[in-house]
C-alpha positions as CSV (number, residue, x, y, z in Angstrom):
1,Y,0.0,0.0,0.0
2,Q,1.1,3.5,-0.7
3,A,-0.6,6.4,1.0
4,I,-0.8,9.8,-0.6
5,S,-2.0,12.8,1.4
6,N,-3.6,15.8,-0.1
7,S,-2.8,18.5,2.5
8,S,-5.2,21.1,1.0
9,N,-8.3,19.1,2.1
10,N,-7.0,16.3,4.3
11,N,-8.1,13.6,1.9
12,V,-6.0,10.5,1.8
13,S,-5.8,8.2,-1.2
14,I,-4.3,4.8,-1.3
15,L,-2.8,2.8,-4.2
16,I,-3.5,-0.9,-4.2
17,N,-2.5,-3.5,-6.8
18,T,-0.4,-3.2,-9.9
19,G,2.3,-0.8,-8.9
20,K,0.7,2.0,-10.9
21,Q,0.3,5.2,-8.9
22,I,-3.4,6.0,-9.2
23,F,-4.2,9.2,-7.2
24,V,-7.8,9.3,-6.2
25,D,-9.4,12.4,-4.8
26,I,-12.6,11.6,-2.9
27,N,-15.1,14.2,-1.8
28,I,-18.1,13.2,0.3
29,Y,-21.1,15.5,0.5
30,P,-22.6,16.6,2.7
31,K,-19.5,17.6,4.7
32,V,-21.6,17.8,7.8
33,L,-24.0,14.8,8.2
34,N,-26.9,15.6,10.6
35,L,-28.4,12.3,11.9
36,K,-31.7,14.0,12.3
37,N,-31.8,15.2,8.7
38,K,-34.2,13.3,6.4
39,G,-32.1,13.8,3.2
40,K,-32.0,11.0,0.7
41,R,-28.4,10.6,-0.4
42,I,-24.7,10.9,0.2
43,I,-22.8,12.1,-2.8
44,S,-19.3,11.0,-3.6
45,G,-17.2,12.8,-6.1
46,I,-14.3,10.7,-7.3
47,R,-11.4,12.2,-9.3
48,L,-8.7,10.0,-10.7
49,S,-5.1,10.9,-11.5
50,E,-4.0,12.1,-14.9
51,G,-4.3,9.5,-17.5
52,Y,-7.4,7.9,-16.1
53,Y,-10.9,9.0,-16.8
54,P,-14.2,8.8,-14.9
55,H,-15.6,6.3,-17.5
56,D,-12.7,4.0,-16.5
57,I,-14.4,3.3,-13.2
58,T,-16.5,0.1,-13.0
59,G,-19.7,1.6,-11.4
60,D,-20.9,-1.6,-9.8
61,S,-17.6,-2.1,-8.0
62,L,-18.0,1.0,-5.8
63,E,-18.4,0.6,-2.1
64,L,-18.7,3.1,0.8
65,S,-17.5,2.0,4.3
66,I,-16.4,3.3,7.6
67,P,-12.8,2.2,8.2
68,S,-13.0,2.7,12.0
69,C,-16.0,0.3,12.3
70,S,-15.0,-3.4,11.8
71,Y,-18.6,-4.7,12.1
72,C,-20.4,-2.0,9.9
73,E,-21.9,-3.1,6.6
74,V,-20.6,-1.9,3.2
75,I,-22.9,0.5,1.5
76,Y,-23.5,0.3,-2.3
77,P,-24.5,3.2,-4.5
78,T,-28.0,3.5,-5.8
79,C,-26.6,5.1,-9.0
80,G,-23.6,6.8,-10.5
81,F,-22.3,8.3,-13.6
82,P,-19.1,9.8,-15.1
83,L,-18.8,13.5,-15.7
84,W,-16.0,15.4,-17.5
85,K,-13.3,15.0,-14.8
86,R,-15.2,13.3,-12.0
87,Y,-17.4,10.2,-11.3
88,L,-20.4,10.9,-9.1
89,A,-21.8,8.1,-7.0
90,F,-25.0,8.4,-4.9
91,F,-25.3,6.3,-1.8
92,P,-28.4,6.0,0.4
93,R,-28.1,8.4,3.3
94,Q,-30.2,6.4,5.7
95,D,-27.9,3.3,5.3
96,L,-24.9,5.4,6.4
97,I,-26.9,6.9,9.3
98,D,-28.0,3.4,10.4
99,E,-24.3,2.3,10.5
100,I,-23.2,5.4,12.3
101,E,-25.9,4.9,15.0
102,T,-24.6,1.4,15.7
103,M,-21.2,2.9,16.6
104,N,-22.4,4.8,19.8
105,L,-20.2,7.8,18.9
106,E,-20.0,10.8,21.1
107,L,-21.3,13.6,18.9
108,P,-20.4,15.9,17.3
109,T,-17.4,14.1,15.9
110,K,-15.3,13.7,12.7
111,L,-15.5,10.4,10.9
112,D,-13.5,9.0,8.0
113,I,-15.5,7.6,5.1
114,K,-13.8,5.3,2.6
115,I,-14.8,4.7,-1.1
116,T,-13.3,1.7,-2.9
117,G,-13.6,0.6,-6.5
118,V,-12.1,-1.1,-9.5
119,L,-11.1,0.4,-12.9
120,D,-11.8,-1.3,-16.2
121,D,-8.2,-2.5,-16.3
122,G,-8.6,-4.3,-13.0
123,S,-6.7,-1.8,-10.9
124,L,-8.1,-1.3,-7.4
125,F,-8.4,2.1,-5.8
126,E,-9.6,3.5,-2.5
127,G,-9.8,7.0,-1.0
128,L,-10.8,8.6,2.2
129,D,-12.6,11.8,3.1
130,T,-13.6,13.1,6.5
131,I,-17.0,14.3,7.4
132,R,-18.4,15.8,10.6
133,V,-21.4,14.0,12.2
134,I,-23.9,15.9,14.3
135,N,-27.3,15.0,15.8
136,I,-29.3,18.2,16.0
137,R,-33.0,18.7,15.5
138,K,-33.6,22.2,14.2
139,K,-36.2,24.1,16.2
140,W,-38.1,26.7,14.2
141,R,-39.6,29.6,16.1
142,K,-42.3,31.8,14.8
143,D,-41.7,35.4,15.8
144,N,-44.9,37.3,16.8
145,N,-43.4,40.7,15.8
């Protein structure tokens, strides 16, 4: 394994397999996951190093996981597609929330999320991004003024 750190946004990408250096920049959205929010998806933007293209990613090979949780289930995307320089994958938000809730974390906290996948040439890649996890129910007040 070879770890490569991108100091501008604290993402870490790891090369696995053939000896080729495949830099993978992973961005997970939302950056702050509110466990009380009823949103539908987690979005992962995957950018490969020069010489590789988003359509090189085998879409059904993608997996989202929580590296610090050995018993948590892998989450698979509901859909994904290549764009000009990035592959977008959509994961079910409630599946990630369910896994996080089994961890009994003290919130708020930061949590690493890992995306793994395979390229058409068989090369494996994985990358990490860090999100914040909170558990806040918004209270809306109606002002009488």
